[in-house]
C-alpha positions in Angstrom: -4.9 -23.2 -14.9 -4.7 -23.0 -18.6 -5.0 -19.5 -18.7 -2.5 -18.6 -15.8 0.1 -20.7 -18.1 -0.9 -19.1 -21.4 -0.3 -15.8 -20.7 3.2 -15.9 -19.7 4.2 -18.3 -22.5 2.5 -15.9 -25.0 4.7 -12.9 -23.2 7.7 -15.0 -23.6 7.2 -15.8 -27.3 6.6 -12.1 -28.0 9.9 -11.2 -26.0 11.9 -13.4 -28.2 10.8 -11.9 -31.3 10.5 -8.3 -30.2 12.6 -5.2 -31.3 13.0 -3.9 -28.1 13.4 -5.6 -24.5 14.0 -3.6 -21.3 14.3 -5.5 -17.7 13.1 -3.5 -14.7 14.0 -4.7 -11.0 13.8 -3.6 -7.4 15.7 -5.7 -4.4 14.8 -5.0 -1.1 16.3 -6.6 2.3 14.5 -5.9 5.4 15.2 -7.1 8.8 14.2 -6.2 12.6 14.8 -6.8 16.3 12.6 -5.9 19.2 12.5 -6.4 22.6 9.6 -6.9 24.8 7.4 -5.3 21.9 3.9 -5.0 22.3 1.7 -4.2 19.3 -2.0 -4.9 19.4 -2.7 -4.0 15.6 -0.9 -7.5 14.8 -1.5 -9.2 18.1 2.1 -9.1 19.0 3.2 -9.4 22.7 6.5 -10.6 23.9 6.4 -8.9 27.1 7.0 -12.2 28.9 10.0 -12.8 26.6 13.3 -12.2 28.1 14.8 -12.4 24.4 15.5 -10.4 21.4 12.8 -11.2 18.8 13.9 -10.7 15.6 12.5 -11.0 12.0 13.6 -10.4 8.2 11.8 -10.5 4.6 13.2 -10.3 1.3 11.5 -8.8 -2.2 12.8 -9.2 -5.4 10.7 -8.2 -8.1 11.3 -8.1 -11.9 9.2 -6.9 -14.9 9.8 -7.3 -18.4 9.0 -4.8 -21.1 8.7 -5.6 -24.8 8.1 -2.9 -27.3 6.9 -4.2 -30.6 6.6 -0.5 -32.4 5.7 2.5 -31.5 1.9 1.7 -30.5 2.5 -1.6 -29.1 4.0 -3.0 -26.0 3.4 -5.7 -23.3 4.8 -6.1 -19.7 5.1 -9.2 -17.6 5.9 -9.4 -14.2 7.3 -11.8 -11.5 7.6 -11.4 -7.8 9.3 -13.0 -4.7 8.0 -11.2 -1.6 8.0 -13.3 1.5 9.6 -13.6 5.3 12.6 -15.4 5.2 15.8 -15.1 3.2 14.4 -17.3 0.1 11.0 -16.3 -1.1 9.9 -18.3 -4.0 9.0 -15.9 -7.4 5.4 -16.2 -8.4 3.8 -14.9 -11.6 2.4 -11.4 -10.7 0.6 -10.5 -14.1 1.2 -9.3 -17.4 -0.7 -6.7 -19.7 -0.7 -5.6 -23.4 -0.8 -1.9 -24.0 -2.1 -0.5 -27.3 -1.1 3.6 -27.4 -3.0 5.6 -29.8 -1.4 9.1 -28.9 -0.3 10.8 -26.1 -4.4 11.5 -25.0 -5.5 7.7 -25.5 -4.2 4.1 -24.5 -5.7 0.7 -24.0 -4.6 -2.1 -21.9 -5.9 -5.9 -21.4 -4.3 -8.3 -19.3 -3.8 -8.0 -15.3 -4.1 -5.0 -13.9 -4.0 -3.6 -10.4 -5.5 -0.6 -9.1 -4.9 1.3 -5.7 -5.4 4.8 -4.5 -4.3 7.3 -1.8 -0.9 5.5 -0.9 0.5 6.6 2.6 3.5 8.9 2.7 4.2 7.3 6.5 6.7 4.7 6.3 5.0 1.8 8.5 2.1 1.8 6.0 3.6 2.8 2.6 2.9 -0.9 0.9 -0.5 -0.3 -0.6 -0.7 -4.3 -0.7 -1.5 -4.1 3.0 -2.6 -0.7 3.9 -3.9 2.6 2.1 -5.2 6.2 3.5 -7.9 5.5 0.7 -7.8 2.1 -1.7 -5.5 -0.9 -1.1 -4.6 -2.8 -4.1 -7.3 -4.5 -6.4 -6.5 -6.7 -9.0 -8.1 -8.0 -11.8 -7.9 -9.8 -15.6 -9.7 -7.4 -17.8 -9.2 -4.2 -19.5 -8.9 -0.4 -19.3 -9.0 2.7 -21.3 -7.3 5.9 -20.5 -8.4 8.8 -21.8 -7.0 12.4 -21.6 -7.0 12.4 -17.7 -9.5 9.7 -17.0 -8.8 5.9 -16.5 -11.8 3.4 -16.8 -11.0 -0.4 -15.8 -13.0 -3.4 -15.6 -12.8 -7.1 -15.2 -12.9 -10.1 -13.1 -11.1 -10.3 -9.5 -7.6 -12.0 -9.4 -6.8 -13.6 -5.5 -7.7 -16.0 -3.3 -11.2 -15.8 -1.1 -12.3 -17.6 2.0 -15.8 -19.2 2.7 -17.0 -21.9 5.1 -18.2 -25.2 3.5 -19.9 -27.9 6.0 -17.8 -26.2 8.9 -14.3 -26.0 7.4 -12.7 -23.0 6.0 -11.8 -23.4 2.3 -9.5 -21.0 0.3 -9.5 -21.0 -3.4 -9.0 -18.6 -6.4 -12.0 -16.3 -6.8 -14.1 -17.4 -9.4 -17.4 -14.9 -8.9 -16.2 -11.4 -8.1 -15.5 -8.5 -10.6 -14.3 -5.0 -10.2 -15.1 -1.7 -11.5 -12.6 0.9 -11.4 -12.9 4.8 -12.4 -10.5 7.5 -11.8 -10.1 11.0 -13.1 -7.5 13.8 -12.7 -7.9 17.5 -12.5 -4.5 19.2 -13.0 -4.1 23.0 -12.2 -1.2 24.8 -12.2 1.5 22.5 -10.0 -1.2 20.8 -7.9 -3.5 17.5 -8.8 -7.1 16.8 -7.7 -8.0 12.9 -8.4 -11.1 11.2 -7.5 -11.9 7.8 -7.9 -14.4 4.8 -7.3 -14.1 1.1 -7.0 -17.1 -1.3 -7.3 -16.9 -4.9 -6.3 -19.3 -7.7 -6.4 -19.3 -11.2 -6.3 -22.7 -11.4 -7.9 -24.7 -12.2 -4.6 -27.8 -10.3 -3.2 -25.9 -9.2 -0.2 -22.5 -9.4 -1.5 -21.0 -6.0 -3.1 -18.3 -3.2 -2.1 -18.1 -0.1 -3.0 -14.8 2.4 -2.2 -14.6 6.1 -3.4 -12.4 9.1 -2.2 -10.4 12.1 -3.2 -7.0 12.8 -3.5 -5.7 16.2 -3.1 -2.1 17.1 -4.1 -0.7 20.6 -3.5 2.9 21.1 -4.6 4.4 24.6 -3.9 8.1 23.5 -4.8 10.6 23.7 -3.5 9.2 24.5 -0.1 6.1 23.0 0.8 4.2 20.1 -0.6 1.1 18.2 0.7 -1.3 15.0 0.3 -4.7 14.9 1.5 -6.9 11.9 1.1 -10.5 11.3 1.7 -12.0 7.9 1.8 -15.3 6.3 2.0 -16.3 2.5 2.4 -19.2 0.9 2.1 -20.3 -3.1 2.0 -23.7 -4.5 1.2 -25.0 -1.5 -0.5 -28.5 -2.6 0.0 -28.6 -3.5 3.7 -28.8 -1.6 6.5 -25.8 -3.0 8.0 -22.7 -2.7 7.7 -22.6 1.2 8.1 -20.6 3.2 6.0 -17.2 4.3 7.2 -14.8 6.9 6.4 -11.4 8.3 6.7 -9.4 11.3 6.5 -5.6 11.7 5.9 -3.1 14.8 6.2 0.3 14.5 5.1 2.4 17.8 4.8 5.8 18.3 4.0 8.4 21.5 4.8 11.9 21.9 3.1 14.0 24.8 4.6 17.3 24.7 3.6 19.0 21.6 5.4 16.1 21.4 8.1 12.8 19.5 6.8 9.4 18.6 8.6 7.1 15.9 7.5 4.1 14.4 9.0 0.8 12.3 8.8 -2.4 12.7 10.3 -5.1 9.9 10.0 -8.6 9.5 11.7 -11.4 7.3 10.5 -15.0 7.7 11.3 -16.3 3.8 12.4 -19.9 2.8 13.5 -19.5 2.5 17.4 -20.3 -1.3 17.1 -17.5 -2.4 15.0 -19.4 -5.4 14.1 -21.8 -3.1 12.1 -19.1 -1.3 10.4 -17.1 -1.5 7.3 -13.9 -2.4 7.5 -11.1 0.2 6.6 -7.8 0.0 5.1 -5.4 0.8 8.2 -5.6 -1.0 11.6 -6.2 1.7 13.8 -8.9 4.4 13.8 -6.3 7.4 14.6 -2.4 8.1 14.4 -0.4 11.1 14.1 3.3 11.3 13.1 5.6 14.2 12.7 9.3 13.8 11.8 11.8 16.9 12.0 15.0 16.3 10.3 18.0 17.4 8.8 19.9 17.1 5.5 23.7 17.3 6.0 24.1 16.3 2.2 22.4 14.8 -0.9 23.4 11.5 0.6 22.9 11.4 4.2 19.9 12.7 6.3 18.8 12.2 10.1 15.1 12.4 11.2 13.7 12.7 14.8 10.2 11.1 14.7 7.4 11.5 17.4 4.6 9.3 17.0 0.7 8.8 18.7 -1.0 5.5 17.8 -4.3 4.6 19.3 -3.4 0.7 18.0 -7.2 -0.2 17.7 -9.9 0.3 15.4 -12.4 0.7 18.4 -12.4 4.0 20.3 -13.6 2.4 23.8 -10.3 0.7 24.0 -7.5 2.3 25.6 -4.2 0.9 24.1 -2.7 4.2 22.8 1.4 4.0 22.6 3.9 6.9 21.7 6.8 5.9 19.5 10.2 7.9 19.5 13.6 7.4 18.2 16.1 8.5 15.5 15.7 7.4 11.7 18.9 7.3 9.2 18.7 7.7 5.7 21.9 7.3 3.5 21.6 7.0 -0.6 25.1 5.9 -1.3 24.5 6.0 -5.2 21.5 6.2 -7.6 19.0 3.8 -7.1 20.5 2.4 -4.0 19.4 3.6 -0.7 19.8 2.4 3.0 17.1 3.3 5.8 17.6 2.3 9.6 16.1 3.5 12.7 15.9 2.8 16.5 12.2 3.2 17.8 11.2 3.1 21.7 7.6 2.1 22.4 5.8 3.2 25.2 2.7 2.0 26.1 0.4 4.5 28.1 -3.4 3.1 27.7 -4.9 1.8 30.7 -5.8 -1.7 28.9 -2.1 -2.9 28.8 -1.1 -5.2 31.8 2.5 -4.4 31.1 3.3 -0.6 30.6 7.3 -1.5 29.8 8.9 0.3 27.3 10.0 -1.8 24.3 12.7 -1.2 21.7 13.5 -1.9 18.3 15.4 -1.7 15.2 14.9 -1.8 11.8 17.3 -1.7 8.6 16.1 -1.8 5.0 18.5 -1.8 1.8 17.0 -1.4 -1.5 18.1 -0.9 -5.2 16.8 -1.0 -8.7 17.7 -1.3 -11.9 
């Protein structure tokens, strides 16, 4: 507890005496409404509810940067992100950075690692989903040299375990994480490899996440992101078996017309209890969105999506989503996104194959 209080206080003290101070922020207002929604991925079944069910979330992120001189700077962050209209601000990390030159810098403090962020709109929050690695938070140190990065430290976050038949949730005090990543740029393209190791110092409890991210950029017409990810828990044990996932996300731009999509497939053990968990709540989905840009401020898309809605390929819970998406950028750093989506359950495991309909709106601005 003393450490949690000490870092923000030291950062605040540095801000007062700093020669240069900047504040950056992001605000997102999100709301949705669904009628008779069925979503097995998240345990939602409102088929017997005659009412329109709505939810909304609010996000407010702030980052305070203090620049001491040409070599030293510090960043502290707070974050309010929760369902409802009044989320509470929470400490979200702080770190000190020393920059030796363009090729070398060091960081110490609270660091976050994620790899292979989805372009697909429903899974683009790396705190929840990722084509490669979801957020891993540490309190430790990092060195960045040339196009390589190495970080190590104690894991930040809550851990759940059983004590005398009761579930206990508390701050993780045993686990540590090591993360390494390397970039290989070539022409306008980028190849990135990564490896993330986590251990809580128990003989049968560790995990290894590794993968590759390929980004091809043939501007202004075509670009593509491809991700291969591997997941392994309890490295010395026979089970769980390792899992793999492959993601391909192309984008094509031809004047006012554009086309983007995502294909994701995970390879899991037939018995899910013997499989290492992945970072997505279904083993396969495909998304394709043709669109039209009528101006720099307004565009319209018509996505078609196929979702397995389950990690078990023996389940028949498939659904198809269709419906228009609207994109509005009234001004720089301000965006409004909205869509109307119809869902069609086509799997044989549904008791009710009734179509459901929903709408979502997101307003976001940065400063």
